[in-house]
All heavy atoms as TSV, in Angstrom:
chain	resi	resn	atom	element	x	y	z
A	1	MET	N	N	84.960	107.282	100.169
A	1	MET	CA	C	84.551	108.808	99.795
A	1	MET	C	C	84.887	109.608	101.057
A	1	MET	O	O	85.299	110.795	100.982
A	1	MET	CB	C	83.222	108.836	99.386
A	1	MET	CG	C	82.825	108.119	98.165
A	1	MET	SD	S	82.684	109.271	96.811
A	1	MET	CE	C	82.101	108.060	95.527
A	2	LEU	N	N	84.524	109.105	102.192
A	2	LEU	CA	C	84.693	109.713	103.471
A	2	LEU	C	C	86.134	110.060	103.683
A	2	LEU	O	O	86.490	111.052	104.430
A	2	LEU	CB	C	83.936	109.164	104.674
A	2	LEU	CG	C	82.542	108.903	104.485
A	2	LEU	CD1	C	81.960	108.110	105.718
A	2	LEU	CD2	C	81.777	110.381	104.433
A	3	LEU	N	N	86.936	109.150	103.416
A	3	LEU	CA	C	88.448	109.236	103.664
A	3	LEU	C	C	89.024	110.306	102.862
A	3	LEU	O	O	90.011	110.919	103.338
A	3	LEU	CB	C	89.195	107.862	103.395
A	3	LEU	CG	C	88.778	106.742	104.216
A	3	LEU	CD1	C	89.520	105.504	103.676
A	3	LEU	CD2	C	89.326	106.984	105.608
A	4	ALA	N	N	88.537	110.619	101.651
A	4	ALA	CA	C	89.138	111.561	100.815
A	4	ALA	C	C	89.244	113.025	101.381
A	4	ALA	O	O	90.201	113.661	101.299
A	4	ALA	CB	C	88.313	111.640	99.448
A	5	LYS	N	N	88.137	113.435	101.937
A	5	LYS	CA	C	88.143	114.803	102.463
A	5	LYS	C	C	89.190	114.941	103.531
A	5	LYS	O	O	89.869	115.948	103.462
A	5	LYS	CB	C	86.618	115.074	103.076
A	5	LYS	CG	C	86.507	116.401	103.275
A	5	LYS	CD	C	85.040	116.740	103.776
A	5	LYS	CE	C	84.520	118.059	103.576
A	5	LYS	NZ	N	83.150	118.428	103.894
A	6	GLY	N	N	89.369	114.107	104.599
A	6	GLY	CA	C	90.287	114.114	105.550
A	6	GLY	C	C	91.680	114.074	105.040
A	6	GLY	O	O	92.537	114.593	105.577
A	7	ALA	N	N	91.914	113.236	103.972
A	7	ALA	CA	C	93.160	113.062	103.457
A	7	ALA	C	C	93.674	114.181	102.341
A	7	ALA	O	O	94.782	114.214	101.961
A	7	ALA	CB	C	93.278	111.765	102.748
A	8	GLY	N	N	92.617	114.954	101.993
A	8	GLY	CA	C	93.029	116.051	101.010
A	8	GLY	C	C	93.176	115.474	99.624
A	8	GLY	O	O	93.888	116.015	98.862
A	9	LYS	N	N	92.605	114.276	99.334
A	9	LYS	CA	C	92.713	113.636	98.054
A	9	LYS	C	C	91.449	113.404	97.437
A	9	LYS	O	O	90.442	113.310	98.026
A	9	LYS	CB	C	93.557	112.349	98.159
A	9	LYS	CG	C	94.968	112.405	98.687
A	9	LYS	CD	C	95.497	111.094	98.948
A	9	LYS	CE	C	96.890	111.171	99.570
A	9	LYS	NZ	N	97.564	109.834	99.685
A	10	SER	N	N	91.329	113.066	96.193
A	10	SER	CA	C	90.133	112.913	95.550
A	10	SER	C	C	89.643	111.328	95.909
A	10	SER	O	O	90.543	110.539	96.259
A	10	SER	CB	C	90.227	112.917	94.018
A	10	SER	OG	O	90.801	111.802	93.332
A	11	PRO	N	N	88.449	111.082	95.963
A	11	PRO	CA	C	87.891	109.668	96.259
A	11	PRO	C	C	88.488	108.700	95.345
A	11	PRO	O	O	88.899	107.559	95.793
A	11	PRO	CB	C	86.393	109.793	96.102
A	11	PRO	CG	C	85.995	111.252	96.370
A	11	PRO	CD	C	87.247	111.983	95.762
A	12	ARG	N	N	88.711	108.994	94.132
A	12	ARG	CA	C	89.259	108.019	93.200
A	12	ARG	C	C	90.739	107.632	93.487
A	12	ARG	O	O	91.287	106.596	93.375
A	12	ARG	CB	C	89.171	108.568	91.692
A	12	ARG	CG	C	89.643	107.521	90.655
A	12	ARG	CD	C	88.730	107.612	89.356
A	12	ARG	NE	N	89.121	106.581	88.546
A	12	ARG	CZ	C	88.333	105.567	88.298
A	12	ARG	NH1	N	87.266	105.344	88.932
A	12	ARG	NH2	N	88.821	104.558	87.494
A	13	VAL	N	N	91.590	108.607	93.849
A	13	VAL	CA	C	92.974	108.484	94.308
A	13	VAL	C	C	92.986	107.711	95.454
A	13	VAL	O	O	93.902	106.629	95.629
A	13	VAL	CB	C	93.656	109.874	94.515
A	13	VAL	CG1	C	94.949	109.585	95.205
A	13	VAL	CG2	C	93.834	110.475	93.158
A	14	ILE	N	N	92.110	107.872	96.485
A	14	ILE	CA	C	92.103	106.958	97.754
A	14	ILE	C	C	91.695	105.603	97.283
A	14	ILE	O	O	92.343	104.656	97.729
A	14	ILE	CB	C	91.003	107.550	98.664
A	14	ILE	CG1	C	91.429	108.938	99.239
A	14	ILE	CG2	C	90.820	106.541	99.860
A	14	ILE	CD1	C	92.704	108.927	100.068
A	15	ALA	N	N	90.670	105.501	96.411
A	15	ALA	CA	C	90.296	104.050	95.919
A	15	ALA	C	C	91.535	103.363	95.207
A	15	ALA	O	O	91.743	102.167	95.438
A	15	ALA	CB	C	89.073	104.161	95.016
A	16	GLU	N	N	92.242	104.073	94.494
A	16	GLU	CA	C	93.438	103.507	93.749
A	16	GLU	C	C	94.453	103.097	94.691
A	16	GLU	O	O	95.052	101.890	94.596
A	16	GLU	CB	C	93.952	104.496	92.725
A	16	GLU	CG	C	93.202	104.657	91.479
A	16	GLU	CD	C	93.591	105.909	90.713
A	16	GLU	OE1	O	94.608	106.548	91.017
A	16	GLU	OE2	O	92.918	106.161	89.727
A	17	GLU	N	N	94.784	103.688	95.773
A	17	GLU	CA	C	95.688	103.519	96.804
A	17	GLU	C	C	95.154	102.133	97.589
A	17	GLU	O	O	95.942	101.343	97.863
A	17	GLU	CB	C	95.787	104.565	97.789
A	17	GLU	CG	C	96.575	105.789	97.223
A	17	GLU	CD	C	96.681	107.082	98.137
A	17	GLU	OE1	O	96.087	106.969	99.247
A	17	GLU	OE2	O	97.237	107.945	97.685
A	18	ILE	N	N	93.827	102.032	98.052
A	18	ILE	CA	C	93.382	100.963	98.619
A	18	ILE	C	C	93.471	99.763	97.664
A	18	ILE	O	O	93.832	98.661	98.059
A	18	ILE	CB	C	91.926	101.215	99.096
A	18	ILE	CG1	C	91.918	102.314	100.212
A	18	ILE	CG2	C	91.283	99.957	99.536
A	18	ILE	CD1	C	90.555	102.760	100.512
A	19	SER	N	N	93.152	99.978	96.398
A	19	SER	CA	C	93.101	98.781	95.455
A	19	SER	C	C	94.545	98.300	95.358
A	19	SER	O	O	94.636	97.034	95.299
A	19	SER	CB	C	92.689	99.335	94.066
A	19	SER	OG	O	92.829	98.371	93.223
A	20	VAL	N	N	95.505	99.098	95.269
A	20	VAL	CA	C	96.829	98.592	95.215
A	20	VAL	C	C	97.264	97.791	96.385
A	20	VAL	O	O	97.828	96.698	96.437
A	20	VAL	CB	C	97.928	99.767	94.952
A	20	VAL	CG1	C	99.357	99.251	95.202
A	20	VAL	CG2	C	97.715	100.425	93.667
A	21	ALA	N	N	96.779	98.245	97.709
A	21	ALA	CA	C	97.158	97.602	98.888
A	21	ALA	C	C	96.386	96.278	99.051
A	21	ALA	O	O	96.921	95.350	99.619
A	21	ALA	CB	C	96.729	98.502	100.093
A	22	LEU	N	N	95.321	96.112	98.297
A	22	LEU	CA	C	94.590	94.861	98.446
A	22	LEU	C	C	94.963	93.803	97.416
A	22	LEU	O	O	94.658	92.710	97.607
A	22	LEU	CB	C	93.054	95.096	98.319
A	22	LEU	CG	C	92.409	95.870	99.301
A	22	LEU	CD1	C	90.815	96.198	98.962
A	22	LEU	CD2	C	92.388	95.209	100.632
A	23	GLN	N	N	95.868	94.235	96.480
A	23	GLN	CA	C	96.230	93.244	95.444
A	23	GLN	C	C	96.892	91.989	95.937
A	23	GLN	O	O	96.936	90.879	95.302
A	23	GLN	CB	C	97.049	93.952	94.393
A	23	GLN	CG	C	96.376	95.120	93.582
A	23	GLN	CD	C	95.229	94.537	92.715
A	23	GLN	OE1	O	95.251	93.494	92.295
A	23	GLN	NE2	N	94.145	95.338	92.652
A	24	SER	N	N	97.702	92.190	97.013
A	24	SER	CA	C	98.375	91.047	97.581
A	24	SER	C	C	97.743	90.169	98.517
A	24	SER	O	O	98.275	89.243	99.086
A	24	SER	CB	C	99.845	91.561	98.200
A	24	SER	OG	O	99.513	92.474	99.272
A	25	ASN	N	N	96.432	90.439	98.796
A	25	ASN	CA	C	95.629	89.691	99.794
A	25	ASN	C	C	95.199	88.445	99.124
A	25	ASN	O	O	94.535	88.467	98.171
A	25	ASN	CB	C	94.484	90.573	100.309
A	25	ASN	CG	C	93.744	89.864	101.380
A	25	ASN	OD1	O	93.442	88.764	101.381
A	25	ASN	ND2	N	93.481	90.700	102.408
A	26	ALA	N	N	95.564	87.263	99.741
A	26	ALA	CA	C	95.184	85.970	99.141
A	26	ALA	C	C	93.696	85.736	99.143
A	26	ALA	O	O	93.091	84.940	98.479
A	26	ALA	CB	C	95.790	84.913	100.045
A	27	TYR	N	N	92.909	86.490	99.901
A	27	TYR	CA	C	91.531	86.308	99.962
A	27	TYR	C	C	90.803	87.191	98.975
A	27	TYR	O	O	89.606	87.148	98.805
A	27	TYR	CB	C	91.010	86.707	101.350
A	27	TYR	CG	C	91.203	85.607	102.348
A	27	TYR	CD1	C	91.430	85.989	103.730
A	27	TYR	CD2	C	91.121	84.271	102.099
A	27	TYR	CE1	C	91.701	85.043	104.644
A	27	TYR	CE2	C	91.356	83.361	103.093
A	27	TYR	CZ	C	91.615	83.718	104.420
A	27	TYR	OH	O	91.946	82.734	105.293
A	28	ILE	N	N	91.433	87.941	98.091
A	28	ILE	CA	C	90.932	88.814	97.212
A	28	ILE	C	C	91.373	88.408	95.756
A	28	ILE	O	O	92.571	88.524	95.401
A	28	ILE	CB	C	91.164	90.344	97.400
A	28	ILE	CG1	C	90.558	90.658	98.840
A	28	ILE	CG2	C	90.624	91.267	96.438
A	28	ILE	CD1	C	90.837	91.981	99.328
A	29	ASP	N	N	90.426	88.156	94.891
A	29	ASP	CA	C	90.821	87.828	93.507
A	29	ASP	C	C	90.857	89.044	92.609
A	29	ASP	O	O	91.643	89.171	91.724
A	29	ASP	CB	C	89.755	86.904	92.934
A	29	ASP	CG	C	89.908	85.443	93.050
A	29	ASP	OD1	O	91.155	85.074	93.528
A	29	ASP	OD2	O	89.120	84.604	92.876
A	30	GLU	N	N	90.034	90.001	92.849
A	30	GLU	CA	C	89.963	91.117	91.874
A	30	GLU	C	C	89.428	92.339	92.651
A	30	GLU	O	O	88.547	92.323	93.451
A	30	GLU	CB	C	89.005	90.831	90.715
A	30	GLU	CG	C	88.790	91.859	89.781
A	30	GLU	CD	C	87.936	91.460	88.678
A	30	GLU	OE1	O	87.527	90.326	88.486
A	30	GLU	OE2	O	87.236	92.453	88.160
A	31	VAL	N	N	90.066	93.577	92.415
A	31	VAL	CA	C	89.521	94.685	92.998
A	31	VAL	C	C	89.484	95.749	91.727
A	31	VAL	O	O	90.345	95.886	90.987
A	31	VAL	CB	C	90.536	95.491	93.879
A	31	VAL	CG1	C	90.119	96.763	94.417
A	31	VAL	CG2	C	90.840	94.453	95.061
A	32	SER	N	N	88.402	96.394	91.538
A	32	SER	CA	C	88.173	97.274	90.453
A	32	SER	C	C	87.490	98.590	91.087
A	32	SER	O	O	86.774	98.604	92.038
A	32	SER	CB	C	87.408	96.836	89.299
A	32	SER	OG	O	86.039	96.477	89.840
A	33	ILE	N	N	87.871	99.689	90.280
A	33	ILE	CA	C	87.266	100.936	90.780
A	33	ILE	C	C	86.079	101.346	89.812
A	33	ILE	O	O	86.264	101.305	88.775
A	33	ILE	CB	C	88.391	102.167	90.790
A	33	ILE	CG1	C	89.487	101.675	91.740
A	33	ILE	CG2	C	87.808	103.528	91.261
A	33	ILE	CD1	C	90.720	102.473	91.465
A	34	ALA	N	N	84.954	101.700	90.539
A	34	ALA	CA	C	83.772	102.323	89.552
A	34	ALA	C	C	83.484	103.687	90.041
A	34	ALA	O	O	83.590	104.055	91.235
A	34	ALA	CB	C	82.748	101.219	89.990
A	35	GLY	N	N	83.138	104.394	89.029
A	35	GLY	CA	C	82.642	105.746	89.251
A	35	GLY	C	C	83.539	106.670	89.913
A	35	GLY	O	O	84.839	106.604	89.588
A	36	PRO	N	N	83.238	107.405	90.970
A	36	PRO	CA	C	84.067	108.398	91.500
A	36	PRO	C	C	85.060	107.845	92.624
A	36	PRO	O	O	85.853	108.609	93.034
A	36	PRO	CB	C	83.170	109.331	92.074
A	36	PRO	CG	C	81.980	108.527	92.409
A	36	PRO	CD	C	81.895	107.594	91.271
A	37	GLY	N	N	84.927	106.429	92.852
A	37	GLY	CA	C	85.826	106.027	93.880
A	37	GLY	C	C	85.300	104.792	94.608
A	37	GLY	O	O	85.832	104.450	95.693
A	38	PHE	N	N	84.222	104.135	94.101
A	38	PHE	CA	C	83.750	102.989	94.717
A	38	PHE	C	C	84.617	101.745	94.362
A	38	PHE	O	O	85.141	101.694	93.302
A	38	PHE	CB	C	82.350	102.648	94.256
A	38	PHE	CG	C	81.242	103.769	94.529
A	38	PHE	CD1	C	80.801	104.605	93.468
A	38	PHE	CD2	C	80.928	103.897	95.861
A	38	PHE	CE1	C	79.932	105.641	93.819
A	38	PHE	CE2	C	79.905	104.848	96.212
A	38	PHE	CZ	C	79.553	105.802	95.138
A	39	LEU	N	N	84.766	100.817	95.244
A	39	LEU	CA	C	85.540	99.688	95.084
A	39	LEU	C	C	84.591	98.494	94.944
A	39	LEU	O	O	83.741	98.269	95.649
A	39	LEU	CB	C	86.497	99.499	96.258
A	39	LEU	CG	C	87.675	100.397	96.423
A	39	LEU	CD1	C	88.302	100.084	97.729
A	39	LEU	CD2	C	88.644	100.235	95.304
A	40	ASN	N	N	84.928	97.585	93.908
A	40	ASN	CA	C	84.259	96.366	93.713
A	40	ASN	C	C	85.396	95.306	93.996
A	40	ASN	O	O	86.450	95.522	93.377
A	40	ASN	CB	C	83.761	96.219	92.187
A	40	ASN	CG	C	82.695	97.208	91.933
A	40	ASN	OD1	O	81.852	97.409	92.754
A	40	ASN	ND2	N	82.836	97.839	90.804
A	41	ILE	N	N	85.006	94.360	95.016
A	41	ILE	CA	C	86.001	93.530	95.517
A	41	ILE	C	C	85.338	92.120	95.281
A	41	ILE	O	O	84.236	91.883	95.735
A	41	ILE	CB	C	86.234	93.653	96.996
A	41	ILE	CG1	C	86.923	95.114	97.113
A	41	ILE	CG2	C	87.281	92.588	97.482
A	41	ILE	CD1	C	87.092	95.513	98.580
A	42	VAL	N	N	86.068	91.264	94.609
A	42	VAL	CA	C	85.675	89.919	94.314
A	42	VAL	C	C	86.602	88.932	95.425
A	42	VAL	O	O	87.713	89.102	95.240
A	42	VAL	CB	C	85.954	89.369	92.910
A	42	VAL	CG1	C	85.593	87.945	92.741
A	42	VAL	CG2	C	85.086	90.277	91.993
A	43	LEU	N	N	85.966	88.336	96.184
A	43	LEU	CA	C	86.633	87.396	97.132
A	43	LEU	C	C	87.086	86.091	96.505
A	43	LEU	O	O	86.360	85.597	95.577
A	43	LEU	CB	C	85.659	87.159	98.426
A	43	LEU	CG	C	85.244	88.343	99.085
A	43	LEU	CD1	C	84.403	87.932	100.260
A	43	LEU	CD2	C	86.649	89.056	99.658
A	44	SER	N	N	88.179	85.578	96.861
A	44	SER	CA	C	88.680	84.416	96.161
A	44	SER	C	C	88.146	83.094	96.856
A	44	SER	O	O	87.441	83.213	97.846
A	44	SER	CB	C	90.174	84.319	96.492
A	44	SER	OG	O	90.479	84.047	97.947
A	45	ASN	N	N	88.185	82.026	96.037
A	45	ASN	CA	C	87.825	80.715	96.564
A	45	ASN	C	C	88.394	80.312	97.853
A	45	ASN	O	O	87.817	79.631	98.693
A	45	ASN	CB	C	88.025	79.638	95.575
A	45	ASN	CG	C	87.032	79.717	94.346
A	45	ASN	OD1	O	85.966	80.342	94.340
A	45	ASN	ND2	N	87.433	79.218	93.171
A	46	ALA	N	N	89.798	80.736	97.956
A	46	ALA	CA	C	90.418	80.470	99.297
A	46	ALA	C	C	89.735	81.062	100.482
A	46	ALA	O	O	89.669	80.412	101.547
A	46	ALA	CB	C	91.933	81.012	99.191
A	47	PHE	N	N	89.217	82.202	100.426
A	47	PHE	CA	C	88.404	82.881	101.427
A	47	PHE	C	C	87.192	81.930	101.751
A	47	PHE	O	O	87.041	81.647	103.086
A	47	PHE	CB	C	87.855	84.197	100.917
A	47	PHE	CG	C	86.984	84.830	102.016
A	47	PHE	CD1	C	87.512	85.473	103.152
A	47	PHE	CD2	C	85.589	84.834	101.838
A	47	PHE	CE1	C	86.634	86.190	104.071
A	47	PHE	CE2	C	84.701	85.503	102.682
A	47	PHE	CZ	C	85.276	86.133	103.802
A	48	TYR	N	N	86.476	81.610	100.817
A	48	TYR	CA	C	85.266	80.712	101.120
A	48	TYR	C	C	85.637	79.356	101.583
A	48	TYR	O	O	85.037	78.773	102.509
A	48	TYR	CB	C	84.413	80.595	99.982
A	48	TYR	CG	C	83.763	81.864	99.438
A	48	TYR	CD1	C	84.230	82.556	98.332
A	48	TYR	CD2	C	82.825	82.679	100.203
A	48	TYR	CE1	C	83.678	83.853	97.981
A	48	TYR	CE2	C	82.287	83.781	99.923
A	48	TYR	CZ	C	82.664	84.364	98.807
A	48	TYR	OH	O	82.146	85.627	98.427
A	49	LEU	N	N	86.619	78.848	101.094
A	49	LEU	CA	C	87.202	77.539	101.596
A	49	LEU	C	C	87.717	77.470	103.063
A	49	LEU	O	O	87.305	76.671	103.833
A	49	LEU	CB	C	88.363	77.064	100.581
A	49	LEU	CG	C	88.946	75.652	100.905
A	49	LEU	CD1	C	87.890	74.611	100.850
A	49	LEU	CD2	C	90.137	75.344	100.157
A	50	ASP	N	N	88.433	78.581	103.400
A	50	ASP	CA	C	88.799	78.641	104.767
A	50	ASP	C	C	87.615	78.827	105.804
A	50	ASP	O	O	87.719	78.199	106.768
A	50	ASP	CB	C	89.778	79.923	104.892
A	50	ASP	CG	C	91.203	79.511	104.451
A	50	ASP	OD1	O	91.480	78.493	104.023
A	50	ASP	OD2	O	92.067	80.562	104.391
A	51	ILE	N	N	86.707	79.551	105.297
A	51	ILE	CA	C	85.447	79.771	106.175
A	51	ILE	C	C	84.761	78.493	106.378
A	51	ILE	O	O	84.396	77.978	107.442
A	51	ILE	CB	C	84.437	80.859	105.627
A	51	ILE	CG1	C	85.137	82.224	105.843
A	51	ILE	CG2	C	83.220	80.700	106.357
A	51	ILE	CD1	C	84.364	83.273	105.165
A	52	ALA	N	N	84.583	77.704	105.267
A	52	ALA	CA	C	83.997	76.332	105.339
A	52	ALA	C	C	84.720	75.365	106.199
A	52	ALA	O	O	84.083	74.673	106.949
A	52	ALA	CB	C	83.813	75.829	103.900
A	53	LYS	N	N	86.052	75.330	106.007
A	53	LYS	CA	C	86.876	74.487	107.000
A	53	LYS	C	C	86.704	74.809	108.408
A	53	LYS	O	O	86.420	73.981	109.123
A	53	LYS	CB	C	88.331	74.604	106.511
A	53	LYS	CG	C	88.843	74.054	105.251
A	53	LYS	CD	C	90.167	74.220	104.994
A	53	LYS	CE	C	90.649	73.607	103.647
A	53	LYS	NZ	N	92.090	73.849	103.387
A	54	GLN	N	N	86.696	76.171	108.693
A	54	GLN	CA	C	86.499	76.372	110.153
A	54	GLN	C	C	85.056	76.148	110.674
A	54	GLN	O	O	85.010	75.599	111.803
A	54	GLN	CB	C	86.855	77.986	110.275
A	54	GLN	CG	C	88.271	78.403	110.072
A	54	GLN	CD	C	88.441	79.885	110.109
A	54	GLN	OE1	O	87.629	80.566	110.834
A	54	GLN	NE2	N	89.420	80.423	109.498
A	55	LEU	N	N	84.206	76.333	109.869
A	55	LEU	CA	C	82.743	76.070	110.275
A	55	LEU	C	C	82.590	74.518	110.283
A	55	LEU	O	O	81.985	74.090	111.265
A	55	LEU	CB	C	81.763	76.675	109.324
A	55	LEU	CG	C	81.683	78.254	109.311
A	55	LEU	CD1	C	80.728	78.821	108.303
A	55	LEU	CD2	C	81.331	78.762	110.802
A	56	SER	N	N	82.952	73.797	109.438
A	56	SER	CA	C	82.897	72.303	109.433
A	56	SER	C	C	83.715	71.702	110.652
A	56	SER	O	O	83.324	70.529	111.001
A	56	SER	CB	C	83.256	71.621	108.025
A	56	SER	OG	O	84.661	71.756	107.914
A	57	ALA	N	N	84.762	72.374	111.058
A	57	ALA	CA	C	85.458	71.839	112.152
A	57	ALA	C	C	84.956	72.143	113.540
A	57	ALA	O	O	85.418	71.845	114.555
A	57	ALA	CB	C	87.002	72.353	112.171
A	58	GLY	N	N	83.796	72.914	113.428
A	58	GLY	CA	C	83.146	73.365	114.675
A	58	GLY	C	C	83.801	74.363	115.346
A	58	GLY	O	O	83.785	74.495	116.587
A	59	ASP	N	N	84.613	75.203	114.651
A	59	ASP	CA	C	85.408	76.199	115.269
A	59	ASP	C	C	84.865	77.620	115.066
A	59	ASP	O	O	85.528	78.484	114.557
A	59	ASP	CB	C	86.868	76.056	114.673
A	59	ASP	CG	C	87.997	76.887	115.525
A	59	ASP	OD1	O	87.617	77.351	116.549
A	59	ASP	OD2	O	89.094	76.859	115.095
A	60	GLU	N	N	83.583	77.741	115.426
A	60	GLU	CA	C	82.918	79.027	115.182
A	60	GLU	C	C	83.597	80.227	115.989
A	60	GLU	O	O	83.641	81.243	115.422
A	60	GLU	CB	C	81.448	78.893	115.433
A	60	GLU	CG	C	80.574	78.024	114.562
A	60	GLU	CD	C	80.669	76.554	114.996
A	60	GLU	OE1	O	81.198	76.328	116.026
A	60	GLU	OE2	O	79.973	75.694	114.268
A	61	THR	N	N	84.022	79.855	116.985
A	61	THR	CA	C	84.675	80.978	117.825
A	61	THR	C	C	85.994	81.514	117.191
A	61	THR	O	O	85.993	82.764	117.087
A	61	THR	CB	C	85.150	80.394	119.214
A	61	THR	OG1	O	84.046	79.810	119.864
A	61	THR	CG2	C	85.751	81.411	120.122
A	62	ARG	N	N	86.713	80.669	116.621
A	62	ARG	CA	C	87.921	81.038	115.927
A	62	ARG	C	C	87.543	81.975	114.613
A	62	ARG	O	O	87.968	83.007	114.335
A	62	ARG	CB	C	88.796	79.976	115.416
A	62	ARG	CG	C	90.039	80.457	114.658
A	62	ARG	CD	C	91.073	79.349	114.453
A	62	ARG	NE	N	92.130	79.795	113.693
A	62	ARG	CZ	C	92.264	79.656	112.438
A	62	ARG	NH1	N	91.457	78.780	111.772
A	62	ARG	NH2	N	93.334	80.067	111.745
A	63	PHE	N	N	86.508	81.413	113.983
A	63	PHE	CA	C	85.983	82.005	112.894
A	63	PHE	C	C	85.508	83.432	113.063
A	63	PHE	O	O	85.891	84.428	112.520
A	63	PHE	CB	C	84.752	81.240	112.207
A	63	PHE	CG	C	84.010	81.968	111.195
A	63	PHE	CD1	C	84.443	82.201	110.026
A	63	PHE	CD2	C	82.708	82.502	111.502
A	63	PHE	CE1	C	83.651	83.003	108.999
A	63	PHE	CE2	C	81.986	83.212	110.583
A	63	PHE	CZ	C	82.433	83.399	109.400
A	64	ALA	N	N	84.797	83.662	114.193
A	64	ALA	CA	C	84.112	84.893	114.555
A	64	ALA	C	C	85.227	85.874	114.957
A	64	ALA	O	O	85.329	87.013	114.787
A	64	ALA	CB	C	83.221	84.761	115.673
A	65	SER	N	N	86.256	85.335	115.811
A	65	SER	CA	C	87.203	86.241	116.328
A	65	SER	C	C	88.336	86.653	115.203
A	65	SER	O	O	88.932	87.695	115.309
A	65	SER	CB	C	87.963	85.619	117.468
A	65	SER	OG	O	88.701	84.504	117.066
A	66	SER	N	N	88.429	85.830	114.230
A	66	SER	CA	C	89.527	86.090	113.207
A	66	SER	C	C	89.028	86.874	112.062
A	66	SER	O	O	89.777	87.552	111.365
A	66	SER	CB	C	90.287	84.907	112.836
A	66	SER	OG	O	89.269	84.051	112.055
A	67	LEU	N	N	87.684	86.731	111.791
A	67	LEU	CA	C	87.142	87.522	110.611
A	67	LEU	C	C	86.207	88.629	110.869
A	67	LEU	O	O	85.966	89.461	110.048
A	67	LEU	CB	C	86.386	86.545	109.719
A	67	LEU	CG	C	87.406	85.356	109.123
A	67	LEU	CD1	C	86.507	84.417	108.343
A	67	LEU	CD2	C	88.388	85.975	108.338
A	68	LEU	N	N	85.798	88.697	112.076
A	68	LEU	CA	C	84.809	89.911	112.348
A	68	LEU	C	C	85.466	90.809	113.352
A	68	LEU	O	O	86.221	90.469	114.190
A	68	LEU	CB	C	83.560	89.406	113.011
A	68	LEU	CG	C	82.810	88.372	112.141
A	68	LEU	CD1	C	81.538	87.741	112.937
A	68	LEU	CD2	C	82.323	88.994	110.964
A	69	LEU	N	N	85.159	92.110	113.187
A	69	LEU	CA	C	85.699	93.133	114.156
A	69	LEU	C	C	84.906	93.230	115.326
A	69	LEU	O	O	83.749	92.885	115.414
A	69	LEU	CB	C	85.631	94.461	113.298
A	69	LEU	CG	C	86.497	94.693	112.113
A	69	LEU	CD1	C	86.214	95.969	111.450
A	69	LEU	CD2	C	88.032	94.583	112.447
A	70	PRO	N	N	85.541	93.626	116.328
A	70	PRO	CA	C	84.791	93.895	117.570
A	70	PRO	C	C	83.503	94.915	117.324
A	70	PRO	O	O	83.762	95.799	116.389
A	70	PRO	CB	C	85.761	94.570	118.588
A	70	PRO	CG	C	87.083	94.265	118.047
A	70	PRO	CD	C	86.980	93.948	116.514
A	71	GLU	N	N	82.670	94.896	118.013
A	71	GLU	CA	C	81.431	95.768	117.591
A	71	GLU	C	C	81.744	97.204	117.643
A	71	GLU	O	O	81.233	97.960	116.759
A	71	GLU	CB	C	80.306	95.443	118.815
A	71	GLU	CG	C	79.002	96.214	118.425
A	71	GLU	CD	C	77.907	95.797	119.247
A	71	GLU	OE1	O	77.982	94.804	120.061
A	71	GLU	OE2	O	76.921	96.469	119.279
A	72	SER	N	N	82.764	97.651	118.545
A	72	SER	CA	C	83.079	99.042	118.558
A	72	SER	C	C	83.841	99.516	117.301
A	72	SER	O	O	83.900	100.603	116.972
A	72	SER	CB	C	83.991	99.230	119.796
A	72	SER	OG	O	85.213	98.576	119.722
A	73	GLU	N	N	84.265	98.507	116.511
A	73	GLU	CA	C	85.138	98.827	115.283
A	73	GLU	C	C	84.363	98.538	114.074
A	73	GLU	O	O	84.974	98.756	112.900
A	73	GLU	CB	C	86.513	98.153	115.385
A	73	GLU	CG	C	87.359	98.530	116.450
A	73	GLU	CD	C	88.652	97.726	116.401
A	73	GLU	OE1	O	89.067	97.307	115.292
A	73	GLU	OE2	O	89.150	97.496	117.412
A	74	ARG	N	N	83.130	98.131	114.123
A	74	ARG	CA	C	82.452	97.780	112.919
A	74	ARG	C	C	81.918	99.032	112.118
A	74	ARG	O	O	81.629	99.975	112.699
A	74	ARG	CB	C	81.209	96.932	113.345
A	74	ARG	CG	C	81.522	95.553	113.839
A	74	ARG	CD	C	80.404	94.796	114.153
A	74	ARG	NE	N	80.805	93.557	114.902
A	74	ARG	CZ	C	79.990	92.745	115.449
A	74	ARG	NH1	N	78.702	92.975	115.436
A	74	ARG	NH2	N	80.378	91.641	116.115
A	75	LYS	N	N	81.878	98.844	110.783
A	75	LYS	CA	C	81.385	99.916	109.970
A	75	LYS	C	C	80.362	99.376	109.000
A	75	LYS	O	O	80.578	98.181	108.591
A	75	LYS	CB	C	82.606	100.506	109.246
A	75	LYS	CG	C	83.725	101.047	110.124
A	75	LYS	CD	C	84.064	102.393	109.735
A	75	LYS	CE	C	85.190	102.744	110.541
A	75	LYS	NZ	N	85.195	103.816	111.509
A	76	ASN	N	N	79.494	100.183	108.594
A	76	ASN	CA	C	78.472	99.712	107.538
A	76	ASN	C	C	79.174	99.711	106.249
A	76	ASN	O	O	79.854	100.619	105.848
A	76	ASN	CB	C	77.409	100.609	107.487
A	76	ASN	CG	C	76.391	100.404	108.798
A	76	ASN	OD1	O	76.443	99.442	109.304
A	76	ASN	ND2	N	75.692	101.443	109.084
A	77	ILE	N	N	78.957	98.643	105.447
A	77	ILE	CA	C	79.372	98.516	103.973
A	77	ILE	C	C	78.170	98.072	103.178
A	77	ILE	O	O	77.252	97.443	103.786
A	77	ILE	CB	C	80.610	97.526	103.818
A	77	ILE	CG1	C	80.206	96.098	104.110
A	77	ILE	CG2	C	81.799	98.118	104.670
A	77	ILE	CD1	C	81.197	95.109	104.018
A	78	SER	N	N	78.286	98.354	101.960
A	78	SER	CA	C	77.234	98.057	100.967
A	78	SER	C	C	77.798	96.932	100.101
A	78	SER	O	O	78.919	96.944	99.534
A	78	SER	CB	C	76.895	99.199	100.056
A	78	SER	OG	O	76.058	98.798	99.065
A	79	VAL	N	N	77.089	95.663	100.214
A	79	VAL	CA	C	77.563	94.478	99.393
A	79	VAL	C	C	76.466	94.088	98.519
A	79	VAL	O	O	75.326	93.982	98.977
A	79	VAL	CB	C	77.913	93.422	100.443
A	79	VAL	CG1	C	78.259	92.154	99.663
A	79	VAL	CG2	C	78.976	93.824	101.421
A	80	GLU	N	N	76.752	94.005	97.247
A	80	GLU	CA	C	75.799	93.518	96.277
A	80	GLU	C	C	76.055	92.156	95.894
A	80	GLU	O	O	77.132	91.773	95.815
A	80	GLU	CB	C	75.704	94.469	95.128
A	80	GLU	CG	C	75.263	95.742	95.500
A	80	GLU	CD	C	75.194	96.720	94.277
A	80	GLU	OE1	O	74.923	96.231	93.265
A	80	GLU	OE2	O	75.404	98.001	94.451
């Protein structure tokens, strides 16, 4: 929603553009748009399997560096 104002587009149009961009991501099974432009994202089994493999291999450093953003780039998201 915050991107829409700066881009001069409606929140729903921005959500549609993001949804299309996420369709080719192997870690995402489904993306749907709700309401005025909220995105519902369902993560794939491949995502969870890769995390489990990294953690079971004792490779927490790689896990953290490859999947988490640096503190300065983190943003709050709502996950249900």
